[in-house]
C-alpha positions as CSV (number, residue, x, y, z in Angstrom):
1,X,-1.5,-12.6,30.3
2,X,1.9,-11.6,29.0
3,X,3.3,-14.2,26.0
4,X,6.7,-14.0,25.1
5,X,6.4,-17.5,22.3
6,X,7.9,-15.6,19.8
7,X,11.1,-14.2,21.3
8,X,14.5,-15.7,21.7
9,X,15.7,-15.5,25.3
10,X,19.3,-15.8,24.5
11,X,19.8,-13.7,21.3
12,X,21.3,-11.0,22.0
13,X,21.9,-7.0,20.9
14,X,24.1,-4.5,20.8
15,X,22.4,-1.4,22.6
16,X,24.1,1.7,22.5
17,X,22.8,3.9,25.4
18,X,22.7,8.0,25.6
19,X,26.0,8.2,27.5
20,X,27.8,6.5,24.8
21,X,27.9,2.6,26.9
22,X,27.6,-0.1,25.0
23,X,25.5,-3.1,26.3
24,X,24.7,-6.6,24.9
25,X,21.2,-7.4,25.9
26,X,18.0,-10.0,25.1
27,X,15.5,-7.3,23.9
28,X,12.1,-8.6,26.1
29,X,9.6,-6.2,25.5
30,X,6.7,-8.3,27.2
31,X,8.7,-8.9,30.1
32,X,9.6,-5.3,30.3
33,X,6.1,-4.2,30.4
34,X,5.3,-6.9,33.3
35,X,8.0,-5.8,35.1
36,X,7.1,-2.0,35.0
37,X,3.0,-3.1,35.6
38,X,4.1,-4.3,38.8
39,X,6.4,-1.8,40.2
40,X,3.5,0.5,39.1
41,X,0.6,-1.7,40.6
42,X,-1.0,-2.2,38.0
43,X,-0.9,-6.1,38.5
44,X,-1.0,-7.2,42.2
45,X,1.3,-10.7,41.6
46,X,3.0,-12.9,38.5
47,X,2.0,-16.4,38.3
48,X,4.3,-18.4,35.6
49,X,4.5,-21.9,34.6
50,X,8.2,-22.2,35.9
51,X,10.8,-19.3,37.4
52,X,13.2,-20.1,35.3
53,X,10.7,-20.0,32.3
54,X,9.9,-16.4,33.4
55,X,13.6,-15.0,33.7
56,X,15.9,-16.6,31.0
57,X,19.0,-14.6,32.3
58,X,20.5,-13.7,35.5
59,X,20.2,-9.8,35.0
60,X,16.6,-10.7,34.1
61,X,15.9,-12.1,37.4
62,X,17.7,-9.6,39.2
63,X,15.9,-6.9,38.2
64,X,12.8,-8.6,38.6
65,X,14.2,-9.8,42.4
66,X,14.7,-5.7,42.6
67,X,11.1,-5.1,42.3
68,X,9.5,-7.8,44.3
69,X,12.0,-6.5,47.4
70,X,10.7,-3.1,47.0
71,X,6.8,-3.6,46.2
72,X,6.4,-6.8,48.1
73,X,4.3,-8.1,45.5
74,X,4.5,-12.0,45.1
75,X,6.2,-13.8,42.1
76,X,5.1,-17.4,42.6
77,X,6.1,-20.4,40.0
78,X,3.4,-23.1,39.1
79,X,5.9,-25.7,39.0
80,X,9.1,-26.2,40.4
81,X,8.3,-26.4,44.0
82,X,6.3,-23.3,44.2
83,X,8.7,-21.0,45.2
84,X,7.9,-17.2,45.8
85,X,10.5,-14.5,45.6
86,X,9.2,-13.1,48.4
87,X,11.0,-15.1,50.4
88,X,15.0,-15.0,51.1
89,X,15.3,-18.9,50.4
90,X,13.1,-18.6,47.3
91,X,15.1,-16.1,45.8
92,X,18.8,-17.6,46.5
93,X,17.2,-20.8,44.8
94,X,15.7,-19.2,42.1
95,X,19.5,-17.6,41.3
96,X,20.6,-21.4,41.2
97,X,18.4,-22.6,39.2
98,X,18.6,-19.4,36.4
99,X,21.7,-20.5,36.5
100,X,22.0,-24.2,36.1
101,X,19.3,-24.0,33.1
102,X,21.6,-21.0,31.4
103,X,24.3,-23.7,31.6
104,X,22.1,-26.3,30.0
105,X,20.8,-24.0,27.3
106,X,24.4,-22.8,26.3
107,X,25.5,-26.5,26.5
108,X,22.4,-27.4,24.1
109,X,23.5,-24.3,21.8
110,X,26.8,-25.7,21.5
111,X,25.8,-29.1,20.1
112,X,23.4,-27.4,17.8
113,X,26.3,-25.3,16.6
114,X,28.5,-28.9,16.4
115,X,25.8,-30.7,14.2
116,X,25.4,-27.8,11.8
117,X,29.4,-27.7,11.4
118,X,29.0,-31.5,10.8
119,X,26.1,-31.3,8.6
120,X,27.8,-28.6,6.5
121,X,31.3,-30.4,6.1
122,X,29.3,-33.8,4.8
123,X,27.6,-31.2,2.2
124,X,24.4,-31.1,3.6
125,X,22.1,-28.6,3.5
126,X,21.7,-26.3,6.6
127,X,18.5,-23.9,7.2
128,X,15.7,-22.9,4.6
129,X,15.8,-24.3,1.2
130,X,16.1,-21.2,-1.2
131,X,14.2,-20.0,-3.6
132,X,14.6,-22.2,-6.8
133,X,14.4,-25.7,-5.0
134,X,11.4,-27.4,-3.8
135,X,10.7,-26.4,-0.4
136,X,7.9,-29.2,1.0
137,X,7.1,-32.3,0.7
138,X,8.9,-35.6,-0.6
139,X,10.2,-34.3,-3.5
140,X,12.1,-31.5,-1.2
141,X,15.5,-30.3,-2.0
142,X,14.8,-31.0,-5.7
143,X,15.1,-27.9,-8.1
144,X,11.8,-26.7,-9.1
145,X,12.3,-25.6,-13.1
146,X,10.0,-22.4,-13.1
147,X,12.2,-20.9,-10.1
148,X,15.6,-22.5,-11.2
149,X,15.0,-20.4,-14.3
150,X,14.1,-16.9,-12.9
151,X,17.1,-17.7,-10.7
152,X,19.8,-18.5,-14.0
153,X,18.2,-15.4,-15.4
154,X,18.9,-12.9,-12.5
155,X,22.6,-14.2,-12.5
156,X,22.7,-13.6,-16.3
157,X,21.1,-10.0,-15.9
158,X,23.9,-9.3,-13.6
159,X,26.6,-10.1,-15.8
160,X,25.3,-8.2,-18.6
161,X,25.4,-4.9,-16.5
162,X,22.1,-4.8,-14.8
163,X,21.9,-3.5,-11.2
164,X,19.9,-5.5,-8.7
165,X,17.0,-2.4,-8.6
166,X,16.8,-3.1,-12.2
167,X,16.2,-6.9,-12.5
168,X,13.4,-6.3,-9.2
169,X,11.7,-3.9,-11.2
170,X,11.2,-6.0,-14.3
171,X,10.7,-9.3,-12.2
172,X,7.8,-7.3,-10.6
173,X,6.8,-5.7,-14.1
174,X,6.5,-9.2,-15.9
175,X,4.3,-10.6,-12.6
176,X,6.9,-13.2,-10.9
177,X,6.3,-14.4,-7.6
178,X,9.1,-14.0,-5.3
179,X,10.0,-16.0,-2.7
180,X,8.2,-14.4,0.6
181,X,7.8,-10.9,-0.2
182,X,4.6,-9.0,-2.1
183,X,7.2,-7.7,-4.3
184,X,11.2,-8.1,-5.5
185,X,13.8,-5.9,-3.7
186,X,17.2,-5.0,-4.8
187,X,18.0,-6.6,-1.3
188,X,16.1,-9.9,-2.0
189,X,18.2,-9.8,-5.5
190,X,21.8,-9.0,-3.9
191,X,21.1,-11.7,-1.5
192,X,20.5,-14.4,-4.2
193,X,23.2,-13.3,-6.2
194,X,25.7,-14.0,-3.3
195,X,24.5,-17.0,-2.3
196,X,26.8,-19.8,-2.6
197,X,24.2,-22.6,-2.9
198,X,23.3,-21.6,-6.5
199,X,26.3,-22.6,-7.4
200,X,26.3,-26.3,-5.7
201,X,29.1,-24.7,-3.0
202,X,28.1,-25.0,1.0
203,X,27.4,-22.3,2.4
204,X,28.1,-22.1,6.3
205,X,28.3,-19.1,9.0
206,X,28.3,-20.6,12.5
207,X,30.4,-19.7,15.3
208,X,32.8,-22.1,14.5
209,X,33.9,-19.7,11.1
210,X,37.3,-18.6,11.7
211,X,36.6,-15.5,9.6
212,X,33.0,-14.1,10.5
213,X,30.6,-14.6,7.1
214,X,29.7,-11.0,6.2
215,X,26.6,-10.1,3.7
216,X,28.8,-7.9,1.5
217,X,30.7,-10.5,0.5
218,X,29.8,-14.1,-1.0
219,X,33.1,-15.7,-0.6
220,X,33.1,-15.0,3.1
221,X,29.9,-17.3,3.3
222,X,31.8,-20.6,1.5
223,X,33.3,-23.5,3.3
224,X,36.7,-24.9,2.3
225,X,38.3,-27.6,3.3
226,X,42.4,-27.7,2.5
227,X,41.7,-24.6,0.5
228,X,38.9,-25.9,-1.7
229,X,35.2,-25.4,-1.4
230,X,33.2,-28.0,-0.3
231,X,30.2,-29.1,-2.8
232,X,27.1,-29.9,-1.8
233,X,24.9,-32.8,-2.4
234,X,22.1,-31.1,-4.0
235,X,22.0,-29.6,-7.9
236,X,23.3,-26.4,-8.7
237,X,21.2,-23.8,-10.6
238,X,24.6,-22.1,-12.1
239,X,28.1,-22.8,-12.5
240,X,30.6,-22.2,-9.8
241,X,32.4,-20.2,-12.4
242,X,29.5,-18.2,-13.0
243,X,29.0,-17.2,-9.6
244,X,32.3,-16.7,-9.5
245,X,32.0,-13.8,-11.9
246,X,29.1,-12.5,-10.0
247,X,31.4,-12.1,-6.9
248,X,33.9,-10.4,-8.7
249,X,31.4,-8.5,-10.7
250,X,29.3,-7.1,-7.4
251,X,32.8,-6.1,-5.5
252,X,34.0,-4.2,-8.5
253,X,30.8,-2.6,-8.7
254,X,31.5,-1.7,-5.0
255,X,35.0,-0.5,-5.4
256,X,33.6,2.1,-8.2
257,X,31.4,3.2,-5.3
258,X,34.3,3.6,-3.3
259,X,34.0,0.7,-1.1
260,X,36.9,-1.0,-0.2
261,X,37.0,-4.8,0.4
262,X,35.5,-6.0,4.0
263,X,34.1,-2.5,4.8
264,X,30.6,-1.4,5.2
265,X,28.8,1.4,3.1
266,X,29.5,4.3,4.3
267,X,27.5,7.1,6.2
268,X,25.5,9.7,4.1
269,X,27.0,12.6,5.1
270,X,24.6,15.1,3.2
271,X,21.5,15.7,5.4
272,X,18.3,16.1,3.3
273,X,15.7,18.1,4.1
274,X,12.6,17.0,6.1
275,X,14.3,13.3,6.2
276,X,12.2,11.2,8.5
277,X,9.2,13.7,8.5
278,X,7.3,13.4,5.0
279,X,5.8,9.5,4.1
280,X,4.1,8.6,0.7
281,X,0.5,9.2,0.3
282,X,0.2,5.7,-0.9
283,X,2.3,3.3,1.3
284,X,2.9,5.5,4.3
285,X,6.3,5.1,4.2
286,X,9.0,7.1,4.7
287,X,10.1,9.2,1.5
288,X,14.1,9.4,0.7
289,X,15.9,12.0,-0.7
290,X,18.2,12.1,-3.5
291,X,20.3,14.4,-5.6
292,X,18.6,16.4,-8.4
293,X,19.5,19.1,-11.1
294,X,22.4,17.1,-12.1
295,X,23.6,15.8,-8.6
296,X,24.4,19.2,-8.0
297,X,22.2,19.1,-5.0
298,X,20.3,17.0,-2.7
299,X,16.8,18.4,-2.9
300,X,13.8,17.2,-0.9
301,X,10.9,16.7,-1.6
302,X,10.9,17.6,-4.7
303,X,11.1,15.2,-6.4
304,X,11.2,12.4,-3.4
305,X,11.5,8.5,-4.0
306,X,9.5,6.1,-1.4
307,X,11.3,3.6,0.0
308,X,9.6,1.1,-1.9
309,X,10.9,2.9,-4.9
310,X,8.2,5.0,-6.2
311,X,8.9,8.0,-7.6
312,X,6.9,10.5,-6.5
313,X,6.3,14.5,-6.9
314,X,5.2,15.9,-3.5
315,X,3.7,19.7,-4.1
316,X,1.8,21.3,-1.9
317,X,-1.9,21.5,-2.2
318,X,-4.1,24.4,-1.9
319,X,-5.9,25.1,1.1
320,X,-9.9,23.1,0.7
321,X,-12.3,25.5,-0.7
322,X,-10.0,27.7,-2.5
323,X,-9.0,27.8,-5.7
324,X,-5.9,27.6,-7.3
325,X,-3.7,31.2,-8.2
326,X,-4.2,31.7,-11.7
327,X,-0.6,33.4,-13.1
328,X,-1.9,36.1,-15.7
329,X,-1.0,35.7,-19.1
330,X,1.8,38.2,-20.1
331,X,-0.2,41.0,-22.0
332,X,1.3,42.0,-25.6
333,X,3.7,45.0,-25.5
334,X,2.0,48.4,-25.7
335,X,3.2,50.7,-28.1
336,X,4.0,54.1,-27.0
337,X,1.1,56.6,-26.3
338,X,1.1,59.0,-29.3
339,X,2.1,63.0,-28.2
340,X,-0.8,65.2,-28.1
341,X,-1.1,66.9,-31.4
342,X,-2.3,70.7,-30.5
343,X,-5.2,72.0,-32.5
344,X,-5.4,75.0,-34.5
345,X,-7.6,77.5,-34.0
């Protein structure tokens, strides 16, 4: 049985092939495994609830039809007329049904996107309730005092010069529970600092935006009306002025690192020895190289940094059953040998 209940059939991803060509395709690992098993003879046929649920995209259907024509193994839908892709007429009918189902899905997506835009223009909350507000129950959307204080402290710490990494370390040391993870991270803190909802401003990143929203620019997510940012219907945790100062501080830090506004982080030009090979002995994650000796030379793995920001000292261990080699202590300087004296007869 092949299940893809948690896989979106319409969210395409950018795939770069070995020859340099780029395609936008839907990643369906279970469907590709089904095609491989059908072509290799692992299974003798396929039965699905409906063929339009089996192949959501015309390209998926054509890949399936190519294998059916070559192997002559049946692919049958339990509903929708019980079509079998071995038959010519059923294949043509399946192609038309797939196209109609795709059009229906696109129409639904357009209506949902328009509804999200209308909700944002009315000042409503879209998506999940962020950290700092009650996320479930009859009081959903109201301030949660404990979490709201944590959010306010994060913004204050940023304005005093603390980095997102330092803030995450302090939160973990004080045992503060993160939103949806085991521990706080710099990425999590950065997302909170750039979220305009904490200032009571409407955030909208949907398809109706003229300019796409970016993760490193909080203002790109704010929805404007006649040049003014729209205010939401929820209670803010920080003032818009404080949030705006934080955005200016974050952009200033990016400029100090050589990142111009609207640009990504530059690619790492330095290649570290054993990168992608060494792993942490505690959490099994990859070790990240960093510059040592005052930033003169990039060294890895001594010392190295775990992706969980655990500083490790990676040193080779002596072989099992052998004692470590002891270095002899330096001996005291010896005096020059005395010259032999000639005995008198």
